[in-house]
C-alpha positions as CSV (number, residue, x, y, z in Angstrom):
1,M,-14.1,-16.3,-11.2
2,T,-15.8,-15.0,-8.1
3,I,-15.5,-11.5,-6.5
4,R,-13.7,-13.2,-3.6
5,E,-11.1,-14.6,-5.9
6,V,-10.6,-11.2,-7.6
7,I,-10.2,-9.6,-4.1
8,S,-7.6,-12.2,-3.2
9,E,-5.6,-11.3,-6.3
10,I,-5.8,-7.6,-5.7
11,E,-4.7,-8.0,-2.1
12,N,-1.7,-10.1,-3.3
13,H,-0.6,-6.8,-5.0
14,I,-1.9,-4.2,-2.6
15,A,-1.7,-5.1,1.1
16,M,-4.9,-3.9,2.7
17,P,-3.5,-4.1,6.3
18,Q,-1.1,-1.3,5.5
19,A,-4.1,1.2,5.3
20,E,-4.4,3.8,8.0
21,D,-6.5,2.7,11.1
22,F,-9.2,5.4,10.4
23,D,-9.8,4.2,6.9
24,N,-12.5,2.0,5.5
25,V,-10.9,-0.1,2.8
26,G,-11.9,-3.5,1.3
27,L,-15.3,-4.8,0.2
28,L,-17.9,-2.1,1.1
29,C,-21.0,-3.8,-0.3
30,G,-21.9,-6.8,-2.4
31,L,-21.6,-10.6,-2.1
32,D,-18.1,-11.9,-2.7
33,S,-19.5,-15.3,-3.7
34,R,-20.9,-13.9,-7.0
35,E,-19.2,-14.5,-10.3
36,V,-17.5,-11.5,-11.8
37,T,-19.0,-10.2,-15.1
38,G,-16.5,-7.3,-15.4
39,I,-14.7,-4.6,-13.3
40,L,-15.1,-0.8,-13.6
41,V,-12.2,1.2,-12.2
42,C,-12.8,4.7,-10.8
43,H,-11.7,7.3,-8.4
44,D,-15.0,7.7,-6.5
45,A,-17.9,5.2,-6.7
46,L,-20.6,7.9,-7.1
47,E,-24.1,7.4,-8.4
48,N,-23.1,8.2,-12.0
49,V,-20.3,5.7,-11.8
50,I,-22.6,3.0,-10.6
51,Q,-25.0,3.8,-13.4
52,E,-22.1,3.4,-15.9
53,A,-21.4,0.0,-14.4
54,I,-25.0,-1.0,-15.0
55,E,-24.9,0.2,-18.6
56,K,-21.7,-1.6,-19.3
57,K,-22.9,-4.8,-17.6
58,V,-20.1,-5.1,-15.0
59,N,-20.9,-6.1,-11.4
60,M,-17.7,-4.9,-9.6
61,V,-16.5,-1.4,-9.0
62,V,-12.9,-0.9,-7.8
63,C,-12.5,2.6,-6.5
64,F,-9.8,4.7,-4.7
65,H,-11.9,6.6,-2.2
66,P,-14.4,4.6,0.0
67,I,-17.9,5.9,-0.6
68,I,-18.8,4.6,2.9
69,F,-16.5,6.3,5.3
70,S,-18.1,7.0,8.7
71,G,-21.4,7.7,10.4
72,L,-23.6,5.7,8.1
73,K,-26.4,4.3,10.2
74,S,-29.1,3.8,7.6
75,I,-29.4,3.7,3.8
76,T,-32.6,5.5,2.6
77,G,-31.3,7.6,-0.3
78,R,-31.1,10.9,1.5
79,N,-27.7,11.9,0.1
80,Y,-25.2,11.1,-2.6
81,V,-23.5,8.3,-0.5
82,E,-26.8,6.5,0.2
83,R,-28.0,6.9,-3.3
84,A,-24.8,5.3,-4.7
85,I,-24.9,2.4,-2.2
86,L,-28.6,1.8,-2.8
87,K,-28.2,1.7,-6.6
88,A,-25.2,-0.7,-6.2
89,I,-27.1,-3.1,-3.9
90,E,-30.3,-3.1,-6.0
91,N,-28.3,-3.9,-9.1
92,K,-26.0,-6.5,-7.4
93,I,-22.9,-4.5,-7.9
94,A,-20.0,-4.9,-5.4
95,I,-17.9,-1.9,-4.4
96,Y,-14.3,-2.4,-3.3
97,A,-12.0,0.5,-2.1
98,I,-8.2,0.7,-1.6
99,H,-7.6,4.3,-0.5
100,T,-4.7,4.6,2.1
101,A,-3.6,1.0,1.5
102,F,-2.5,2.3,-1.9
103,D,-1.3,5.6,-0.4
104,N,1.1,3.7,1.9
105,D,2.3,1.3,-0.9
106,I,5.8,1.8,-2.2
107,K,4.4,1.3,-5.8
108,G,1.2,3.2,-5.1
109,V,-0.2,6.8,-5.4
110,N,3.1,8.6,-4.6
111,A,5.2,6.4,-6.8
112,G,2.9,7.4,-9.6
113,I,3.6,11.1,-8.9
114,C,7.3,10.5,-8.6
115,N,7.4,8.6,-11.9
116,L,5.4,11.3,-13.7
117,L,8.0,13.9,-12.6
118,N,10.8,11.4,-13.4
119,L,12.3,11.6,-9.9
120,K,15.3,9.4,-9.2
121,N,16.4,7.7,-6.0
122,Q,12.8,7.4,-4.7
123,K,12.2,6.8,-1.0
124,I,9.3,6.7,1.5
125,L,8.8,10.1,3.1
126,Q,7.2,9.0,6.3
127,P,7.9,5.3,6.9
128,K,5.5,3.4,9.0
129,K,6.7,2.3,12.4
130,N,5.9,-0.5,14.8
131,N,4.6,-2.9,12.1
132,L,7.8,-4.9,11.7
133,R,8.5,-8.2,13.4
134,Q,11.4,-10.6,13.5
135,I,11.1,-14.4,13.5
136,S,13.9,-16.6,14.7
137,V,13.6,-20.4,14.1
138,L,15.9,-23.3,15.0
139,V,16.4,-25.8,12.1
140,P,18.5,-28.9,11.5
141,K,21.3,-28.0,9.1
142,D,20.0,-30.3,6.3
143,N,16.5,-28.7,6.6
144,A,17.7,-25.0,6.7
145,E,17.4,-24.1,3.0
146,K,13.9,-25.5,2.7
147,V,12.7,-23.5,5.6
148,R,14.5,-20.4,4.5
149,K,13.0,-20.6,1.0
150,A,9.5,-21.1,2.6
151,L,9.9,-18.0,4.7
152,F,10.9,-15.9,1.6
153,E,8.1,-17.2,-0.5
154,A,5.6,-16.3,2.3
155,G,6.8,-12.7,2.2
156,A,9.5,-12.5,4.9
157,G,13.0,-11.0,4.5
158,N,12.2,-7.7,2.7
159,I,14.3,-4.7,3.6
160,G,14.0,-1.6,1.5
161,F,14.9,-2.5,-2.1
162,Y,16.2,-5.9,-1.1
163,D,14.5,-9.2,-0.6
164,E,15.4,-12.7,0.6
165,C,17.4,-11.0,3.5
166,S,18.2,-13.4,6.4
167,Y,20.9,-14.1,9.0
168,T,22.0,-17.6,9.9
169,S,24.0,-18.7,12.9
170,E,25.2,-22.2,13.9
171,G,24.9,-24.0,17.3
172,K,24.0,-27.0,19.2
173,G,20.4,-27.8,20.1
174,T,19.2,-30.1,22.8
175,F,15.8,-31.8,23.5
176,R,14.4,-34.9,25.1
177,P,11.5,-36.6,23.4
178,L,8.7,-37.5,25.9
179,L,6.0,-40.2,25.9
180,G,3.6,-39.5,23.0
181,S,6.2,-37.8,20.8
182,D,7.3,-39.0,17.3
183,P,10.8,-37.5,16.9
184,V,12.5,-37.2,13.5
185,V,15.8,-37.7,15.4
186,G,16.5,-39.1,18.8
187,E,14.6,-41.5,21.1
188,Q,11.9,-41.1,23.7
189,G,13.4,-40.5,27.2
190,K,16.9,-39.7,26.0
191,R,18.3,-36.2,25.6
192,E,19.4,-35.5,22.0
193,C,22.1,-33.0,21.0
194,T,22.2,-32.1,17.4
195,D,23.8,-29.5,15.0
196,E,21.2,-26.8,14.3
197,V,21.1,-23.3,12.7
198,K,19.1,-20.3,13.7
199,I,17.5,-18.5,10.8
200,E,16.4,-14.9,11.5
201,V,14.2,-12.8,9.1
202,I,12.0,-9.7,9.5
203,F,8.5,-9.3,8.1
204,E,5.4,-7.0,8.2
205,G,3.1,-7.9,11.1
206,Y,0.1,-8.6,8.9
207,K,2.0,-11.5,7.2
208,Q,2.6,-13.4,10.5
209,N,0.0,-16.1,10.1
210,K,1.1,-16.9,6.5
211,I,4.8,-16.9,7.4
212,V,4.4,-19.0,10.5
213,G,2.3,-21.5,8.6
214,A,4.7,-21.7,5.7
215,M,7.7,-22.1,8.1
216,K,6.0,-25.0,10.1
217,A,5.0,-26.8,6.9
218,A,8.6,-26.7,5.6
219,H,10.1,-27.7,8.9
220,N,10.9,-31.4,9.6
221,Y,10.6,-31.3,13.4
222,E,7.4,-32.4,15.1
223,E,7.6,-29.4,17.5
224,V,9.2,-26.2,16.0
225,A,11.2,-23.9,18.3
226,Y,10.8,-20.3,17.1
227,Q,10.4,-16.8,18.5
228,I,8.7,-13.7,17.2
229,V,9.5,-10.2,18.5
230,S,8.2,-6.8,17.6
231,L,10.7,-4.2,16.3
232,D,10.8,-0.4,16.5
233,N,12.5,-0.2,13.1
234,E,11.0,2.0,10.4
235,N,9.6,0.1,7.5
236,Q,11.2,1.5,4.4
237,Q,8.7,-0.3,2.1
238,T,5.5,1.2,3.6
239,G,4.5,4.7,4.5
240,L,2.9,8.0,3.4
241,G,4.5,10.2,0.8
242,M,7.8,9.8,-1.1
243,Y,10.7,11.9,-2.2
244,G,13.2,11.8,-5.0
245,E,15.5,13.9,-7.1
246,L,15.1,15.7,-10.4
247,E,17.7,14.7,-13.0
248,N,18.7,18.4,-13.3
249,E,18.0,21.1,-10.8
250,M,15.9,24.0,-11.9
251,D,14.6,27.3,-10.6
252,E,11.2,27.7,-9.0
253,V,9.3,29.1,-11.9
254,E,10.7,26.4,-14.2
255,F,9.8,23.7,-11.7
256,L,6.2,25.0,-11.3
257,T,5.9,25.1,-15.1
258,L,7.0,21.5,-15.3
259,V,4.4,20.4,-12.7
260,K,1.7,22.4,-14.3
261,N,2.4,20.8,-17.7
262,K,2.8,17.2,-16.3
263,F,-0.4,17.3,-14.3
264,K,-2.4,19.4,-16.8
265,L,-3.2,22.0,-14.2
266,N,-5.0,25.3,-14.6
267,I,-3.6,26.7,-11.3
268,I,-1.0,25.9,-8.6
269,K,-1.1,27.5,-5.2
270,H,2.4,27.8,-3.7
271,S,4.3,29.5,-0.9
272,E,6.6,32.5,-1.4
273,F,9.5,32.1,-3.7
274,I,12.8,32.0,-1.9
275,G,15.2,31.9,-4.8
276,K,16.2,28.3,-4.2
277,K,17.1,25.8,-6.9
278,I,14.8,22.7,-6.9
279,K,16.5,19.3,-6.9
280,R,14.9,17.1,-4.2
281,V,11.1,16.9,-4.3
282,G,8.7,15.5,-1.8
283,V,5.2,14.4,-2.7
284,L,2.1,13.2,-0.9
285,G,-1.1,12.6,-2.8
286,G,-4.4,13.9,-1.3
287,S,-4.4,16.0,1.9
288,G,-0.8,16.2,2.7
289,A,-0.1,19.0,5.2
290,S,1.0,16.3,7.7
291,G,4.1,15.6,5.6
292,I,5.5,19.2,5.5
293,R,7.8,18.8,8.4
294,A,9.0,15.4,7.1
295,A,9.8,16.9,3.7
296,I,11.8,19.6,5.5
297,A,13.6,17.0,7.5
298,Q,14.6,15.2,4.3
299,K,15.9,18.5,2.9
300,C,13.4,18.6,0.1
301,D,13.6,21.8,-2.0
302,A,9.9,21.5,-3.0
303,Y,6.9,19.6,-1.7
304,L,3.8,18.7,-3.8
305,T,0.5,17.8,-2.2
306,G,-3.2,19.0,-1.9
307,D,-5.6,20.7,0.5
308,L,-3.1,23.0,2.2
309,K,-4.7,25.6,4.5
310,Y,-3.7,29.2,5.1
311,H,-1.5,28.5,8.1
312,D,0.1,25.5,6.5
313,Y,2.1,27.8,4.2
314,F,3.9,29.3,7.2
315,L,5.4,25.9,8.0
316,A,7.7,26.1,5.0
317,E,9.9,28.4,7.1
318,S,11.5,29.7,3.9
319,K,13.2,26.3,3.6
320,M,11.3,24.9,0.7
321,L,8.6,25.6,-1.9
322,L,5.2,24.4,-0.9
323,C,2.9,23.5,-3.8
324,D,-0.8,22.7,-3.5
325,I,-1.8,21.2,-6.8
326,G,-5.3,20.0,-5.6
327,H,-6.5,16.9,-3.9
328,Y,-8.0,15.2,-6.9
329,E,-5.2,16.5,-9.2
330,S,-2.5,14.9,-7.0
331,E,-4.4,11.6,-7.2
332,Q,-5.4,11.7,-10.8
333,L,-3.1,8.9,-11.8
334,V,-4.6,6.4,-9.5
335,S,-7.4,5.1,-11.8
336,E,-4.8,4.4,-14.5
337,Q,-2.5,2.7,-12.1
338,L,-5.4,0.5,-10.9
339,F,-6.4,-0.2,-14.5
340,E,-2.9,-1.4,-15.4
341,I,-2.7,-3.6,-12.3
342,L,-6.0,-5.3,-12.9
343,S,-5.5,-5.6,-16.7
344,Q,-2.3,-7.6,-16.0
345,K,-4.0,-9.8,-13.4
346,F,-7.2,-10.7,-15.3
347,S,-7.8,-11.4,-18.9
348,T,-11.0,-13.5,-18.8
349,F,-13.4,-10.6,-18.3
350,A,-13.6,-6.9,-19.1
351,I,-11.5,-4.4,-17.1
352,L,-12.9,-0.9,-17.9
353,N,-11.7,2.6,-16.8
354,S,-14.6,4.8,-15.8
355,S,-15.3,7.8,-18.1
356,E,-17.4,9.6,-15.5
357,K,-16.1,12.8,-13.9
358,T,-16.0,12.6,-10.1
359,N,-13.8,15.6,-9.3
360,P,-16.1,18.1,-7.5
361,V,-13.8,21.1,-8.0
362,N,-14.1,23.4,-11.0
363,Y,-12.2,26.6,-11.9
364,F,-13.6,29.9,-13.3
365,L,-10.7,31.4,-15.3
């Protein structure tokens, strides 16, 4: 199996187009035409991780954070980024990053946090906007189910925790085949009136080419009448952060103790106690100050994230408990999540979880 084929399988599970615009996800270095000898999963593709890949004789590293992010104009080994990339290139090792594509995935980073805390009724905290579209296609009645099935199989019709969602209306369609046409029904030069249905489904914008192609392949008309429009709806399947509810409410100290034990933490930074019971919890792995107001809007009693600054704590407004558990600590489940995904997909070569430490933060206690 080639690296290109591995990437295709990964992207069937994690949609790279749902990454943030600023991010650098995908294949960062290496030839995708090479045969895969094995995959090493890690959080950060640092030099020590690349060395581990060499020693374990694997030629693909799948990481969370992209080692190449911005401003790289040359690769001469001057810093930790360039040294890691040089070592990978010299040893024919491909590096592939998923970062915010997995942050925005409903089964990604934040789902992992929610599941660890056993939160119920999980929902996206900050749903993505303006990436939903609707396709309407006119189909002969006897061809409708085939087209509808093709649309669903191509990824259309997903709304929240439902799939295969569509709306169908009936009507009369007219057309006149012209010279050069080869109509399924009707004759050249004569207007035809036939019973048709209109099928309407929504989809994420990045799926458009696949969906249109599948629809046309299933349609029996020579020329297909369809329309695509952009929607302002929020996408409940994609976005940053999640929130859910504890099975039983608890006081703030009990909640912090739960978090500390679940995440194996030495320390938790938090806002002032306000004597509020904790039931609804918001989470956002990594740097999550941007989600504070969204968590308040969703009436969260506590919010877990990393990298909160001094002034961020004032944003709690005595409405919820803010908890900074650390950037790496909030993302510590990612490697295991990736390992499980890849292990289920591939069985013909080794999938290994890196043993190298990449968290740069240490604590003196």
